[in-house]
Every structure is written in structure tokens, then in C-alpha cells.
BAVEX-329391 format. One record per residue (C-alpha): residue number from 1; residue in three letters; x negated, y, z negated. Coordinates in nm, 2 decimals. Example, Ala and Ser with C-alpha at 12.3 -4.5 7.8 and 13.67 -1.06 7.14 Angstrom:
BEGIN
seq / type / X / Y / Z
1 / ALA / -1.23 / -0.45 / -0.78
2 / SER / -1.37 / -0.11 / -0.71
***
This chain:
BEGIN
seq / type / X / Y / Z
1 / LEU / -17.28 / 20.95 / -6.93
2 / ALA / -17.26 / 20.74 / -7.24
3 / ARG / -17.18 / 21.02 / -7.47
4 / TYR / -16.82 / 21.05 / -7.33
5 / PHE / -16.75 / 20.72 / -7.15
6 / ARG / -16.90 / 20.36 / -7.08
7 / CYS / -16.96 / 20.24 / -6.74
8 / LEU / -16.83 / 19.89 / -6.74
9 / GLY / -16.88 / 19.79 / -6.35
10 / ARG / -16.65 / 19.72 / -6.07
11 / ASN / -16.39 / 19.47 / -5.96
12 / ARG / -16.17 / 19.46 / -5.64
13 / GLY / -16.26 / 19.79 / -5.51
14 / GLU / -16.23 / 19.99 / -5.84
15 / ALA / -16.47 / 20.11 / -6.07
16 / TYR / -16.40 / 20.07 / -6.45
17 / PHE / -16.49 / 20.28 / -6.75
18 / HIS / -16.39 / 20.28 / -7.13
19 / THR / -16.35 / 20.64 / -7.27
20 / ARG / -16.53 / 20.72 / -7.61
21 / ARG / -16.26 / 20.97 / -7.73
22 / ARG / -15.96 / 20.76 / -7.69
23 / GLY / -16.08 / 20.40 / -7.62
24 / ALA / -15.88 / 20.38 / -7.30
25 / LEU / -15.96 / 20.16 / -7.02
26 / VAL / -15.98 / 20.36 / -6.69
27 / HIS / -16.02 / 20.22 / -6.35
28 / ILE / -16.07 / 20.44 / -6.04
29 / PRO / -16.09 / 20.33 / -5.67
30 / LEU / -16.44 / 20.35 / -5.56
31 / THR / -16.35 / 20.56 / -5.27
32 / LEU / -16.21 / 20.84 / -5.51
33 / LEU / -16.51 / 20.87 / -5.73
34 / SER / -16.60 / 21.20 / -5.58
35 / LYS / -16.26 / 21.36 / -5.65
36 / LYS / -16.25 / 21.59 / -5.93
37 / GLU / -15.88 / 21.54 / -6.02
38 / HIS / -15.96 / 21.15 / -6.07
39 / LEU / -16.29 / 21.22 / -6.26
40 / GLN / -16.10 / 21.45 / -6.52
41 / ILE / -15.96 / 21.12 / -6.67
42 / LEU / -16.31 / 21.06 / -6.79
43 / HIS / -16.38 / 21.40 / -6.91
44 / PRO / -16.14 / 21.71 / -6.87
45 / ASP / -16.41 / 21.98 / -6.85
46 / THR / -16.46 / 22.05 / -6.49
47 / ALA / -16.52 / 22.44 / -6.54
48 / PRO / -16.82 / 22.58 / -6.33
49 / GLY / -17.03 / 22.59 / -6.66
50 / GLY / -16.89 / 22.29 / -6.82
51 / TRP / -17.00 / 21.93 / -6.88
52 / TRP / -16.97 / 21.80 / -6.54
53 / ALA / -17.18 / 22.10 / -6.41
54 / THR / -17.45 / 22.03 / -6.67
55 / LEU / -17.47 / 21.67 / -6.56
56 / ALA / -17.47 / 21.74 / -6.20
57 / ASN / -17.69 / 22.02 / -6.19
58 / PRO / -17.90 / 22.14 / -6.50
59 / HIS / -18.00 / 22.47 / -6.32
60 / GLY / -17.63 / 22.57 / -6.33
61 / THR / -17.60 / 22.63 / -5.94
62 / GLY / -17.26 / 22.44 / -5.92
63 / ILE / -17.08 / 22.12 / -5.94
64 / SER / -17.20 / 21.86 / -5.67
65 / TRP / -16.92 / 21.61 / -5.67
66 / ASP / -17.11 / 21.40 / -5.43
67 / TRP / -17.41 / 21.37 / -5.67
68 / ILE / -17.18 / 21.26 / -5.96
69 / SER / -17.02 / 21.01 / -5.74
70 / ASN / -17.36 / 20.87 / -5.64
71 / ARG / -17.45 / 20.84 / -6.01
72 / LEU / -17.13 / 20.68 / -6.10
73 / HIS / -17.16 / 20.44 / -5.81
74 / GLU / -17.51 / 20.33 / -5.94
75 / ALA / -17.38 / 20.28 / -6.29
76 / THR / -17.09 / 20.05 / -6.20
77 / GLU / -17.28 / 19.82 / -5.96
78 / ASP / -17.23 / 19.52 / -6.17
79 / ILE / -16.92 / 19.31 / -6.17
80 / PHE / -16.68 / 19.37 / -6.44
81 / LYS / -16.50 / 19.07 / -6.55
82 / MET / -16.14 / 19.12 / -6.69
83 / THR / -16.19 / 18.84 / -6.96
84 / ALA / -16.42 / 19.08 / -7.13
85 / VAL / -16.09 / 19.30 / -7.22
86 / ARG / -15.94 / 19.21 / -7.56
87 / GLY / -15.58 / 19.31 / -7.63
88 / LEU / -15.38 / 19.33 / -7.97
89 / GLY / -15.45 / 19.10 / -8.25
90 / ALA / -15.74 / 18.95 / -8.44
91 / SER / -16.05 / 18.79 / -8.30
92 / ARG / -16.39 / 18.72 / -8.38
93 / ASP / -16.71 / 18.92 / -8.24
94 / GLU / -17.05 / 18.83 / -8.31
95 / GLY / -16.96 / 18.72 / -8.68
96 / ARG / -16.74 / 19.01 / -8.73
97 / VAL / -16.37 / 18.99 / -8.79
98 / VAL / -16.18 / 19.23 / -8.56
99 / ILE / -15.81 / 19.34 / -8.56
100 / HIS / -15.71 / 19.54 / -8.28
101 / VAL / -15.40 / 19.72 / -8.37
102 / GLY / -15.35 / 19.96 / -8.07
103 / ASP / -15.52 / 20.30 / -8.15
104 / HIS / -15.81 / 20.18 / -8.37
105 / LEU / -15.98 / 19.87 / -8.49
106 / ILE / -16.00 / 19.73 / -8.84
107 / VAL / -16.35 / 19.56 / -8.84
108 / ASP / -16.43 / 19.34 / -9.17
109 / GLY / -16.17 / 19.56 / -9.35
110 / GLY / -16.29 / 19.91 / -9.23
111 / ILE / -16.14 / 20.13 / -8.97
112 / VAL / -16.34 / 20.19 / -8.64
113 / PRO / -16.23 / 20.41 / -8.34
114 / LEU / -16.18 / 20.21 / -8.04
115 / GLY / -16.46 / 20.40 / -7.85
116 / GLU / -16.71 / 20.38 / -8.09
117 / PHE / -16.73 / 19.99 / -8.15
118 / ARG / -17.04 / 19.85 / -8.00
119 / SER / -16.95 / 19.51 / -7.84
120 / ILE / -16.99 / 19.31 / -7.52
121 / TYR / -16.61 / 19.31 / -7.52
122 / VAL / -16.36 / 19.60 / -7.44
123 / TYR / -16.10 / 19.70 / -7.68
124 / ASP / -15.87 / 19.93 / -7.47
125 / GLN / -15.61 / 20.16 / -7.62
126 / ARG / -15.25 / 20.00 / -7.64
127 / GLU / -14.93 / 20.06 / -7.84
128 / THR / -14.99 / 20.09 / -8.20
129 / ILE / -14.86 / 19.79 / -8.39
130 / LEU / -15.00 / 19.85 / -8.75
131 / ARG / -15.16 / 20.13 / -8.96
132 / PHE / -15.43 / 20.05 / -9.20
133 / VAL / -15.32 / 19.86 / -9.51
134 / ASP / -15.50 / 19.91 / -9.82
135 / ASN / -15.27 / 19.75 / -10.07
136 / PRO / -15.27 / 19.39 / -10.00
137 / LEU / -15.03 / 19.14 / -10.20
138 / SER / -15.15 / 18.97 / -10.50
139 / ASP / -15.15 / 18.59 / -10.50
140 / ALA / -14.84 / 18.59 / -10.73
141 / GLU / -14.66 / 18.84 / -10.49
142 / ALA / -14.76 / 18.64 / -10.19
143 / GLY / -14.65 / 18.31 / -10.34
144 / GLN / -14.29 / 18.43 / -10.34
145 / PHE / -14.29 / 18.36 / -9.97
146 / LEU / -14.39 / 18.00 / -10.02
147 / ARG / -14.11 / 17.97 / -10.28
148 / LEU / -13.87 / 18.12 / -10.02
149 / ALA / -13.97 / 17.87 / -9.75
150 / ARG / -13.93 / 17.57 / -10.00
151 / MET / -13.55 / 17.71 / -10.06
152 / LEU / -13.47 / 17.62 / -9.71
153 / ARG / -13.32 / 17.28 / -9.63
154 / TRP / -13.60 / 17.07 / -9.47
155 / THR / -13.56 / 16.71 / -9.39
156 / ARG / -13.92 / 16.66 / -9.57
157 / PRO / -14.04 / 16.89 / -9.84
158 / VAL / -14.38 / 16.92 / -9.67
159 / PHE / -14.22 / 17.09 / -9.37
160 / ALA / -14.17 / 17.41 / -9.60
161 / ASP / -14.55 / 17.43 / -9.66
162 / LEU / -14.63 / 17.37 / -9.31
163 / PHE / -14.37 / 17.65 / -9.20
164 / ALA / -14.52 / 17.90 / -9.46
165 / GLY / -14.87 / 17.82 / -9.34
166 / TRP / -14.79 / 17.90 / -8.99
167 / VAL / -14.64 / 18.23 / -9.05
168 / VAL / -14.95 / 18.33 / -9.25
169 / VAL / -15.21 / 18.21 / -8.98
170 / ALA / -14.99 / 18.36 / -8.71
171 / LEU / -15.09 / 18.70 / -8.79
172 / ILE / -15.47 / 18.61 / -8.73
173 / CYS / -15.42 / 18.35 / -8.45
174 / GLY / -15.68 / 18.50 / -8.22
175 / ALA / -15.94 / 18.46 / -8.48
176 / LEU / -15.88 / 18.08 / -8.51
177 / GLU / -16.08 / 17.81 / -8.31
178 / TRP / -15.77 / 17.62 / -8.31
179 / ARG / -15.42 / 17.80 / -8.31
180 / PRO / -15.14 / 17.57 / -8.45
181 / HIS / -14.78 / 17.56 / -8.33
182 / ILE / -14.46 / 17.48 / -8.50
183 / TRP / -14.13 / 17.36 / -8.36
184 / ILE / -13.83 / 17.38 / -8.56
185 / THR / -13.57 / 17.13 / -8.47
186 / GLY / -13.20 / 17.06 / -8.58
187 / ALA / -12.86 / 17.03 / -8.47
188 / ALA / -12.66 / 17.33 / -8.34
189 / GLY / -12.58 / 17.55 / -8.63
190 / ALA / -12.85 / 17.41 / -8.87
191 / GLY / -13.01 / 17.76 / -8.91
192 / LYS / -13.29 / 17.76 / -8.66
193 / SER / -13.22 / 18.09 / -8.53
194 / PHE / -13.14 / 18.23 / -8.88
195 / ILE / -13.51 / 18.14 / -8.99
196 / ALA / -13.64 / 18.32 / -8.68
197 / GLU / -13.42 / 18.63 / -8.71
198 / HIS / -13.42 / 18.67 / -9.08
199 / ILE / -13.75 / 18.55 / -9.20
200 / ILE / -14.03 / 18.50 / -8.93
201 / ILE / -13.95 / 18.83 / -8.72
202 / PRO / -13.92 / 19.05 / -9.03
203 / LEU / -14.25 / 18.91 / -9.16
204 / LEU / -14.45 / 18.95 / -8.83
205 / ARG / -14.28 / 19.26 / -8.71
206 / ARG / -14.48 / 19.42 / -8.42
207 / PHE / -14.75 / 19.15 / -8.46
208 / GLY / -14.54 / 18.92 / -8.28
209 / ILE / -14.39 / 18.88 / -7.93
210 / TYR / -14.02 / 18.76 / -7.94
211 / PRO / -13.90 / 18.66 / -7.56
212 / ALA / -13.55 / 18.59 / -7.49
213 / SER / -13.42 / 18.22 / -7.49
214 / SER / -13.39 / 18.24 / -7.11
215 / SER / -13.76 / 18.35 / -7.06
216 / SER / -13.97 / 18.12 / -6.84
217 / GLU / -14.35 / 18.04 / -6.90
218 / ALA / -14.44 / 18.29 / -6.63
219 / GLY / -14.24 / 18.57 / -6.82
220 / ILE / -14.38 / 18.47 / -7.17
221 / ARG / -14.74 / 18.48 / -7.00
222 / GLN / -14.67 / 18.82 / -6.86
223 / THR / -14.55 / 18.95 / -7.18
224 / LEU / -14.86 / 18.84 / -7.38
225 / GLU / -15.07 / 19.06 / -7.14
226 / GLY / -15.39 / 18.92 / -7.29
227 / ASN / -15.29 / 19.01 / -7.64
228 / ALA / -15.37 / 18.75 / -7.93
229 / LEU / -15.03 / 18.76 / -8.09
230 / PRO / -14.78 / 18.50 / -8.19
231 / VAL / -14.49 / 18.41 / -7.99
232 / VAL / -14.15 / 18.33 / -8.14
233 / TYR / -13.93 / 18.16 / -7.89
234 / ASP / -13.57 / 18.09 / -7.99
235 / GLU / -13.49 / 17.81 / -7.74
236 / ALA / -13.16 / 17.78 / -7.57
237 / GLU / -12.95 / 17.48 / -7.68
238 / ALA / -12.94 / 17.17 / -7.46
239 / GLY / -12.77 / 17.18 / -7.13
240 / THR / -12.87 / 17.54 / -7.03
241 / LYS / -13.08 / 17.65 / -6.75
242 / ALA / -13.34 / 17.77 / -6.98
243 / ARG / -13.44 / 17.42 / -7.09
244 / ASP / -13.55 / 17.34 / -6.75
245 / GLY / -13.88 / 17.52 / -6.80
246 / ARG / -13.96 / 17.36 / -7.12
247 / LYS / -14.24 / 17.15 / -6.98
248 / GLU / -14.41 / 17.46 / -6.85
249 / ILE / -14.38 / 17.63 / -7.17
250 / ILE / -14.53 / 17.35 / -7.37
251 / GLU / -14.83 / 17.35 / -7.13
252 / LEU / -14.87 / 17.71 / -7.21
253 / MET / -14.86 / 17.63 / -7.59
254 / SER / -15.12 / 17.35 / -7.53
255 / LEU / -15.36 / 17.60 / -7.35
256 / ALA / -15.32 / 17.87 / -7.61
257 / SER / -15.40 / 17.62 / -7.89
258 / SER / -15.76 / 17.57 / -7.78
259 / GLY / -15.83 / 17.91 / -7.65
260 / GLU / -15.81 / 17.78 / -7.29
261 / TYR / -15.55 / 18.04 / -7.21
262 / LYS / -15.76 / 18.32 / -7.11
263 / ARG / -16.02 / 18.09 / -6.92
264 / HIS / -15.72 / 17.91 / -6.75
265 / TYR / -15.53 / 18.23 / -6.63
266 / LYS / -15.81 / 18.50 / -6.62
267 / GLY / -16.14 / 18.32 / -6.57
***
């Protein structure tokens, strides 16, 4: 079995698997584990002399789907915890720095297919947000961003450095023990939305999540979907209905800072 997929366990009446070829997280109702059309998700070869036949009956006398079902039931007896699933973004895994970019992992600077990475966690296939980058900026080139940040009109000069620092660490927020937040304040028309739209979002690109100003705490949490990605929230101005949920959003920010988010909502 381990050659083509990993048996993870079961949860709420479904068996969970992680395919080696694509790194996809697959869940099949336990009552349907004997159905050929469902098992094809794990391996497509259901021909009389194909892989399933070899597994089910080495003597080649036909495929016993009931026999296969029994094997899969036995292999998924343990409870599978959804907290073991890691979404997009950076994280630490037994001393390794892992960046999940959707269709592959970048582990300590090298490319590793999703299904081939050995870990107690499951990195499932998701929308690709980055291709491998092998030409990082030099210190001098990266320093231009700090100079740009200092050109903005801040009430205190140190705010420019704090802003620039947040944008940099936002890309690896999931790998940090403490995840910082910034809150840019100012009068209407001061340029808060300009900073978000023309500086932060173009730099983070698909490595960020950008909810609408009317989004609630529940909506932001649902959009995250377990991904370790920064959230750029352009808050509505005073007096609008969206501001009523500010307290809940701040609570979510607090939980995310210390890594309590996953334990609080998924544990």
C-alpha cells in the first residue's frame, strides 16, 4: 500500500489517505471502501491484471474488492486528527524549514514532491502560489524596500522599520514561534489603503490573503483554511457595520500570534 498511498486513519466515518503521486489528501466513506469507482482515486489501475489485482490476489484469479476493503479498514483503524494537515505557507518540521507552495514543498532550500516528504504531518495538494525561486535578492537590492518604507510619512521614524520588518516576516509567519501584527492607523485619506494596495499586496502577492473590509472574523477564519499565510485587512472607516466585528477579529489576531489558532479552532 505504502508505494502508492499512505493510510492516515479515520475520522467521523471516513477513511483518510495521502497519495504519493500528487500528494492529495483523499477521504472515502468507510461504507464505500469496497467500491471500485471510489478506490480508483487512490490508484487508477483496476484492470484484471493490474495493480489492485496483484494486491488482492497474487495468483491472478481476479480482484476481490471485499478483501481489499478489509485491508484498508485494518490500515485505517487509528483516529486521524485534522490538526496533522498543514496548508500553504512556511512551517518548522523536526528542525527543517518547510514551505508549502501548493504542488510541492521547498525544504531547507530544495524541492521535494508532496507525496515523498516523510513527516508526521500531512502536506496536501493545494493551489500553487509560488514556483521555486533560485535568484534571491542581494542585501543591496532588498535594502531598497527599507528605503521605500522610510519615504512614507510616518508619525515616528521607527514605524517605517517596523512596517518593513513585518512585510518580510509575513512571508514565513507560520515558521515563527511568535507571529507579529501591525495596525496602520491614520485619518481618512492619509494613505492606509494606498499602502495596502500598492506596497503590501504587490510584495506578498499570492502568499497573502486579502479579505474585503466587510469580512467578519468567521469569514476570515474560513478563508484561511488552515493555511499559514498573512492576512491583509483594509478595515472599513468608523461608523460602518463592518467595524462591529472588530473585537472578534482582534481576538483571532491574538490567537494567531502565539500559534493558538489551530489548537483553538481545530484541536
